[in-house]
N, C-alpha and C positions, 0 to 999 in steps of 0.2 A: 110647208108648215106642218109640223107633226101634230096630228089630231088626237094622239094618245096622251093621256095625262101621265101615265107611267107604263113601263113594259108589262105585258101580260105573261105570267109564267105559271099561273094556276092551271093545272092540267084539266080540271073540270070545265073551265072556260074555253081552253084551247079545243077540247072535244066538241064544244058547241059551235065552234067556228069552222071546223073542217068535217067533211063527210067520212073520212077514213077512220078506221078503227084498228086496234091492235090485231095482228102484229105489224101492221104496215104504217103506223103513224111515224112520219118523218120530220115533224116540226114540234118543238116543245116550248117555244116562246115567240111572242109577237113583240118585236122591239121598237118598231117605228111604223107609222101609217100616215099617209096623206092621199089625196085624190089620185095621184098618178104614180105612187111608189109605196112599197112595203118592204120591211126588213124582218126576217125571221131568224130564229136560232135553233140549233140542235146540238145537244151534247150526245155524242154517239154511244149508245149502250152496247155492251158486249153481246147481248142476246138479239141484237137487231138482225132481221132476216137478210139484210144486204151486207152484212159483215162477213168477210172471209179472211182467214189468217191474220186477224187483228186489225184489218183495214176496212173502211167503208168502200164498197165497190162502185164502179162507174154507174150501173143502174140505180144504185142508192142515191148518188149525187143528183142524177136526173130526176128521180122521184122527189127528192128534197126540194128542187126548184119547182116542180109541178105542185107540190103541196103548199109552197109559199104563195103560188098564184091562188090556190084554193083558200088559203088563209086570208088573202086580200079580199077575195069575193065574199067569203064568209063573214068577215068583219063588217063589210058594207051592209050585208043583210042583218047582222046582229045589232048594229046601231039603229036599224029600222025595225027592230023586233020581229024579224022573220027568220025561219030556219035556214041553215046553210044549204045551198043547192049542191047537187052532184054534178060532176063534169068529167071530162076526159081529155087526154092529150090528143090534139088533132095533127100536130106536126112539130118536128124538132129540126133545127138546122144550125150550122155554124158552131157546133159543140167543140170546145177546147178544154181538155182536162190535163192539168200539169202535175197534179199530186193527189194522192189518196190520203185522206185523214185517218189517223189511228183511233181506235176505241178510246173513249173518255175525253177526246178532244172536242172543242166546241167550234162548229162552223156557223157562219152568218151568211145569209143570202139576201141580196137586194134585188128586187124585181121592179123594173121600171115598165109601166104600162105604156106601150107605144100606140095601141089602137084598141078600141072596144066598139064592136058593131054587132047588134042582134045576137048577143050571147056568145060571140067569138071574141077572145081576147088575145092580142099579140103582145108578147113581152120580151124584154131583154133581161136575162138573169145573170147575176155575178155572185159567185160564192167565194168567201174568203176564209182563210185559216190563219189566225194570229195576224190579221191585217194583210196577208199575202193573197192575191187573187189566184185561186186554184181551178176554177171552172167559169167559163162563159158559155152562154147558149141563148139562142132565140127559140121561143116556144109559142105555139098557138094552142090555146085551150078552148074547149067548147062546152057550154052548159047543156046538161041533159034536159030534154023537154018533159 
């Protein structure tokens, strides 16, 4: 059940939900949120540090998934009136990237929370471009103490 009344696209609010700051912000919308799932969006800007030759690179796609996890965690804290915590990627496995999106295209990433234990979150991420799955990956993130 979606716990968001409507998508969040206001960049001032997005900045409160994630610890990342320009030039490394890789999410620009929170589209869906529930206890075990979140969906984020990103319209790829031309000046994004992960863009090369007009395409978002593989590291940019991985960072987008990681920031979707941060968005999930940050929104949890936000609805409880607490600041977004910092964290880092602990492990990545099973990455499949079939296509790189072009500048100005919008990607959407769904992250399903598989397990959360003592600040460690294991997720399955799926990134889509125009409804087509272009990235899948499992990721483990760890909250900073």
